[in-house]
C-alpha positions in Angstrom: 83.2 21.6 76.4 82.8 24.0 74.4 85.0 22.9 71.9 82.9 20.4 71.7 79.7 21.7 71.0 80.8 24.2 68.2 81.9 20.6 66.2 78.6 19.5 67.1 77.4 22.5 65.3 79.2 22.6 62.3 78.6 19.1 61.5 74.7 19.5 61.9 75.0 22.7 59.7 77.1 20.9 56.9 75.2 17.6 57.1 71.6 20.1 56.7 70.5 19.0 60.2 70.0 20.7 63.3 70.8 18.5 65.8 70.8 19.8 69.3 73.4 19.8 72.2 72.0 19.4 75.6 73.9 20.4 78.1 73.9 17.4 80.1 77.0 15.5 81.2 76.7 12.6 78.2 76.6 15.0 75.2 74.4 13.4 73.8 73.1 15.1 70.7 69.7 13.7 69.7 66.8 14.1 67.1 62.8 13.7 67.4 62.0 10.2 65.5 58.6 12.6 64.3 61.3 15.7 63.1 62.7 13.0 60.3 61.5 13.1 56.9 58.9 10.3 56.8 56.1 8.9 54.9 52.1 9.4 55.9 48.8 8.6 53.9 47.0 11.5 52.1 43.8 11.7 50.2 44.3 10.8 46.4 41.5 13.3 44.9 39.4 16.3 46.2 36.2 16.9 45.5 34.6 20.1 45.5 30.5 21.3 45.4 30.1 24.2 43.1 27.1 25.4 45.6 24.6 27.2 43.3 23.1 30.5 42.3 21.2 31.0 45.1 18.8 28.0 44.8 18.8 24.4 45.8 20.2 22.9 42.4 23.1 22.9 39.8 23.9 20.8 36.8 27.3 20.7 35.1 27.8 20.6 31.6 31.5 20.5 30.8 34.6 22.4 31.5 38.2 23.2 30.4 41.8 21.9 31.3 41.8 25.2 33.3 39.4 23.6 35.5 36.1 26.5 34.7 33.2 24.0 35.1 29.7 25.3 33.0 26.5 24.5 33.5 22.9 25.2 35.3 21.9 26.4 38.5 18.8 27.7 40.1 18.6 31.3 41.2 17.0 33.4 44.3 13.8 33.8 43.4 13.1 36.7 40.8 10.0 38.1 38.7 9.1 36.8 35.8 5.9 38.5 35.6 5.0 41.3 37.3 1.7 39.7 37.7 3.2 36.6 39.5 4.7 36.3 43.1 8.5 35.7 42.6 10.2 32.4 41.5 13.8 31.1 41.0 14.4 30.9 37.8 17.5 27.9 35.9 21.0 30.0 34.5 23.8 29.0 33.1 26.9 29.4 35.5 30.7 29.2 34.3 32.9 28.6 37.2 36.4 30.0 38.1 39.7 28.1 37.5 39.5 24.6 39.3 35.9 24.8 40.5 35.7 28.2 42.1 32.9 30.2 43.0 29.6 30.6 40.0 29.4 33.0 37.8 26.0 33.9 36.1 25.9 33.9 32.5 23.8 37.2 31.3 21.3 36.9 27.7 18.2 37.7 26.8 16.4 35.1 28.3 14.0 36.0 30.9 13.3 32.4 32.5 15.5 30.0 31.3 18.8 28.4 30.3 21.7 26.3 30.1 25.5 26.1 29.5 26.4 23.2 27.5 30.3 23.9 26.5 33.0 25.5 27.4 36.3 25.6 25.1 39.7 26.2 26.4 39.6 30.0 25.7 36.2 30.4 27.7 34.4 30.8 25.4 30.7 29.8 26.7 27.7 27.7 24.4 24.4 27.3 25.4 20.6 27.8 24.9 17.6 30.2 26.5 14.9 31.4 24.7 14.3 34.8 23.3 11.6 36.3 25.3 9.2 33.1 27.9 9.6 30.9 25.1 11.4 31.2 21.5 14.6 28.4 21.8 18.1 30.3 20.7 21.5 29.1 21.0 23.6 32.3 22.7 28.0 32.1 22.2 30.2 34.2 24.8 33.8 36.0 23.6 36.4 34.9 25.5 35.6 34.8 29.1 32.7 36.7 29.1 29.8 36.5 30.9 27.3 38.6 27.9 25.9 36.0 25.7 25.4 37.0 22.3 22.2 35.1 20.0 23.3 32.9 18.0 20.1 31.3 15.7 17.0 31.0 16.3 15.2 27.6 16.5 18.6 25.5 17.9 20.1 23.6 20.8 23.6 24.5 20.0 25.6 21.2 21.6 29.8 22.1 21.9 32.5 24.8 20.8 35.9 23.3 19.9 39.0 25.3 20.8 39.4 26.9 17.5 36.0 28.0 17.9 33.3 26.3 15.7 30.3 24.7 17.3 27.4 22.5 16.2 23.6 22.9 16.5 21.0 21.2 16.3 18.3 23.0 14.2 14.3 22.1 15.1 12.3 24.2 12.5 10.9 21.3 10.1 12.8 18.7 11.1 16.0 18.4 13.5 19.0 18.6 11.2 22.4 19.7 13.0 25.0 22.5 10.9 29.0 22.7 12.3 29.9 26.7 11.7 31.4 30.0 13.9 30.2 29.9 17.6 28.9 32.8 16.5 26.4 30.8 14.0 27.9 32.0 10.1 29.6 29.7 7.9 27.0 27.5 8.1 27.6 24.0 6.7 24.9 21.1 6.9 25.8 17.7 8.2 24.6 15.3 6.0 25.5 12.0 4.0 28.0 12.6 1.5 26.0 12.1 -1.3 22.8 13.5 0.0 21.7 16.4 -2.3 22.3 19.8 -1.8 19.0 21.3 -2.2 17.2 19.3 0.6 17.3 20.1 3.9 19.6 17.9 6.0 18.5 14.4 7.2 17.0 14.0 11.3 21.0 14.3 13.2 21.7 14.7 16.8 25.6 16.3 16.8 26.7 16.0 20.3 30.3 17.2 20.3 33.0 18.2 17.6 36.9 18.3 18.3 39.6 20.8 16.8 39.1 18.5 13.5 35.8 19.9 13.0 35.4 15.8 13.5 31.7 15.4 14.4 29.9 12.9 16.4 26.7 12.8 15.3 23.1 10.6 15.9 20.0 9.7 13.8 18.1 8.1 16.3 19.3 4.0 14.9 23.2 4.9 15.0 26.3 6.7 16.2 28.6 8.0 13.2 31.6 10.3 12.9 31.5 12.9 10.7 33.6 15.4 8.5 33.8 17.6 5.8 36.2 15.2 4.1 34.5 12.0 4.9 31.1 13.0 5.9 29.4 10.3 7.9 31.0 7.1 8.9 29.0 5.1 10.4 31.0 3.4 13.3 28.7 0.1 14.0 27.3 -1.4 10.8 26.9 -4.5 12.4 25.5 -3.6 15.4 21.2 -3.3 15.8 21.7 -0.1 16.7 23.9 2.9 18.4 24.6 6.1 19.9 27.7 8.1 20.5 28.0 10.6 23.3 31.7 12.1 22.9 34.6 12.7 20.3 38.1 14.1 21.3 41.0 15.4 19.4 42.2 11.7 18.6 39.1 11.4 16.4 37.9 8.4 19.4 34.8 8.3 19.8 32.7 6.8 22.8 29.0 6.0 23.0 26.4 2.1 23.7 25.8 -0.5 20.9 22.7 -3.0 21.3 24.0 -6.6 19.5 22.4 -9.4 19.5 20.1 -8.2 22.5 22.3 -6.2 24.9 23.8 -2.8 25.5 27.4 -3.1 25.7 29.2 0.5 25.8 33.0 1.0 23.4 35.1 3.5 22.2 37.0 3.9 19.0 40.8 3.5 18.5 43.1 6.2 17.9 42.4 7.7 14.3 40.8 5.1 13.7 37.1 3.3 13.8 38.1 -0.1 14.9 35.9 -0.6 17.8 37.4 -1.5 21.8 34.2 -2.7 23.5 34.2 -1.8 27.3 32.8 -3.7 30.6 31.0 -6.9 29.5 28.0 -6.8 27.6 24.6 -5.6 29.9 26.5 -4.2 32.4 25.0 -0.5 32.5 28.0 1.3 31.3 27.3 4.2 30.0 30.5 6.8 29.0 30.1 10.6 29.2 33.1 12.2 28.4 36.4 11.6 27.4 39.8 13.0 27.6 42.3 13.6 24.5 44.6 11.0 26.7 41.4 8.0 26.3 40.3 8.5 29.7 36.8 8.2 29.6 34.1 8.9 32.6 30.7 7.6 32.9 27.8 5.4 34.9 28.1 1.9 34.9 26.5 -0.9 37.9 29.0 -1.7 40.3 27.4 -4.4 42.5 23.6 -3.7 40.9 23.7 -0.3 42.0 24.6 2.9 39.5 27.9 4.4 39.9 30.0 6.9 38.5 33.2 5.9 37.3 36.8 6.8 35.6 39.4 4.3 33.7 42.7 4.7 34.4 45.5 7.0 32.0 47.1 3.6 30.8 44.1 1.4 30.4 40.8 1.8 29.5 39.5 -1.7 30.2 40.3 -0.4 34.1 38.0 1.6 36.3 38.0 3.6 39.7 33.9 3.8 41.5 34.0 7.0 42.0 31.1 6.7 44.7 33.7 5.1 47.2 36.5 7.4 47.2 37.3 8.1 50.6 37.3 11.1 49.9 33.7 11.6 48.9 32.1 8.5 50.7 33.5 10.8 53.5 31.9 14.2 51.9 28.5 12.6 52.6 28.5 12.8 49.0 26.4 9.7 46.3 25.0 9.3 43.1 27.8 10.7 41.2 26.9 10.8 37.7 30.2 12.8 36.1 29.7 14.2 32.4 33.3 15.2 31.5 36.9 14.7 31.8 39.5 17.4 31.1 43.4 16.9 30.2 44.6 17.4 33.7 42.3 14.3 34.7 40.3 16.5 36.3 35.6 15.1 36.7 32.6 17.5 36.2 29.4 16.3 36.8 26.1 16.2 39.2 26.5 14.3 42.9 24.2 14.6 46.2 25.2 15.9 49.2 22.6 16.6 51.7 19.4 15.1 49.8 20.3 18.0 47.1 21.3 17.9 43.5 24.9 20.0 43.1 27.4 19.9 40.6 30.8 18.1 41.2 34.5 19.1 40.4 36.4 16.5 41.1 40.6 16.5 41.0 42.8 13.8 41.4 46.1 15.5 43.7 48.3 12.2 42.6 49.5 9.7 40.0 48.6 7.2 43.5 44.9 7.7 42.7 44.9 5.9 39.5 46.4 2.8 41.6 43.8 1.0 43.9 44.8 -2.4 46.1 45.2 -5.7 45.3 42.1 -5.7 46.5 39.9 -4.0 44.0 39.8 -1.2 47.2 40.4 2.2 46.8 43.3 3.8 46.3 46.1 4.6 49.3 48.0 7.6 48.5 51.0 8.8 50.2 53.4 12.5 50.3 57.0 13.1 52.3 56.4 15.2 55.7 58.7 16.4 57.0 
């Protein structure tokens, strides 16, 4: 009998499984079925509320590849004017990686400020005020919470990993410039043949990539601009168009109006040829694109405006964010994504318990992008021992 038990133990060690020999006459080794490796369903996504700076709401504007989200949030009541009672203020923030705790960015503005963009080094750019009303752009050093004033009467839109930023100037008309994040070495964004002595045309620069290519609007059309190629109208055969973001493959997203109907589009990689998204009049408004061509935005799903993300391998296949189990279980709704990083993390603003909150939505598995044949949200699985 002792020999049998020793043999069973040796065999179990060799197989990597502990089999318990029960002291019975039968001496039958058994193993609980529940202890065997088996597949169980699990969450596909994780949604995280970023909270506020002490007030009632927060709004996300951008995120980097570390999952740091920037935006603006309401604070607790603070003294703005000694003659008035304390009031909440709107201040810029940056989160810790992967949607960690918020930290306030400190600058010259006494009442208002926002954070527009962040690069992978943790440099943040945004707009605030000098005193109580004088508009001014600011920038931080990598990993710093101290804002350095840059250009007066400007609103900065974006910063790339090279440390360049794009600004809109509001002194005489709305013109755009590109330069360092501190607002030096400025170059006017103008058509190639624009007279050098004249102010730039009225433009709104919305985003730039690491190659200093800029997505810019002139109030009628959306363009791609760079020093070498000038301004290229992406939709010359449309009635009008608006662009909203550009990635490092020079893909630009936006919407155009043609034959009286609005439709979303994205350009091919390293090309100005268009890929039309969705259907005309479906309310699709893309807001962000990552280096792999994944797009986030909002569109109409069954007549209601919902946030969406495209799958990594097909821009024509979208995931409705507002019906994800992880979202509906936590009572989130009205998700409006604004940016997606190269890890597939999505930043945006949604409603939870009736209040606006910045959020970070993280895919936990590639299976998250595989809805069922009926179009239902994906079900993800994992091994459990």
